[in-house]
Steps between C-alpha positions, in 0.01 A plus 500: 500500500548786260813447284547876503490500878708775644603663174326825574631773264489750787732294716853547372660273758339174395662455158837536677402231750345251261629589157301643210197281424455354156133411530226570249208719609280206395633305800375736769215390724279790387547414135438129552170548683394753237551236232257279689233769505562643846542877522767578765279790610222253591704302753358464851851524635868412463633248753875491550648191652770732635683820416813365337609649169426187295141475626328835528486590130456848359207682660516763227321243280192530723276793595520628854141397581611134499582416866825323595498228767815403691578297808503651845833667578581571135457877513726546801760281330484715185548806721423743219694324227814597313471876536449494879782491750531142619236384250516176300731596213346257253146635534394815307376767739261636244304174519420610856436866427344472156140462611449123539327387816674225697325262738698268726349156541538383859362504852402868480312468172121483522420518129514126444371213712782325680504123508737204486536270204678168474833516686503881503378659821434848362317568173257760366212437259571759232169496307288370786381199299769247587672516163823679596688519826790728586727298732758608751812302411790629706873443455629659182465864599267732698139464392539205264166369365374211285176486305283186488250514211232265369575462130196310372164354592650157561645602834857548384715755680835671440725646768697790357781474751723797418843446659382262771740258326748551219520134399247220491759275667456701819141384555439205269539210540701604810773755569841346429781525751766603519483789256791588272479875476805522275337299222136603535423854610131412512562249777363726764447569792865391487757779489702600197744764381392746231851482350812285555684790663214598734599516866153433637225246436146582390172312523196517274280492808514789744331291770617136450307349789174643370597397148526135599148510642372648175688234301328230695167654407595492132583132537164431662305679224696334220385165644142587402399375154303817428764756605809604303773704670668756276787705645604791281853380429430131468612381157341153499146620423605736222728238348225239513272709275786665306387847614712773344535872569175674412310174478200395706357178642140432598518373858142375485635216284787387721305195629413383150853565378659309784719796592536397864662170403711652226650763727538247783697267271731783402531598863585144601796507263625821662433357847711192421782721373500701820498186716824386329687825563 
């Protein structure tokens, strides 16, 4: 996830919605991969888990020949973006009209071989060599995707789970119940109010029934010794390795470092807290 996500200088609405960002340029995704010797212009593609403001990053950091991959149904949901009538107000229209090519990953896509993997019924082999799979992971919003990638030659995998869950306690060791939405806004798919004086409830998952199915798949994968599940907003993994803004962590070493156990231990503490609420 790009820390500058959504803060497109051409979109004047977003700073009003989210507040002015105080993030160094060194923390952007483009800058971080450049530091590791990868030219943003050489990318085979940009895969968005979904089109929410805190996930899509700033396309202006990448040349228009780099293709953008989104989940099926995403483009109709965006509906032209913030400058279009009825468009998604938090998505810059010029990302759609600026020359980047979008490909929706789904039933209609023939570019990648469709398969199933683990508990997920629909997945696509991105490189064609079995090293990275784009996965349909419904629930959070239209077109939500996860990415399962092999991170080393020892057979270790990482599931970049986007917003399939907002807290480790939702999928590991088991979802706690009942949720206390007043004390933990990440306890979703429970409902919560954005502010104390709100008259309606909101939910982090647009499609809760589908979200629960995806959560069960996260639980199943986390049971495997050679798979680590990493939702974008989960704090346990970053706390376990003391990852700070602009920092990086080599996922190929997570097995050696014992990251799965470290984050599970931190998650267990949070799970126990939620059970007592």
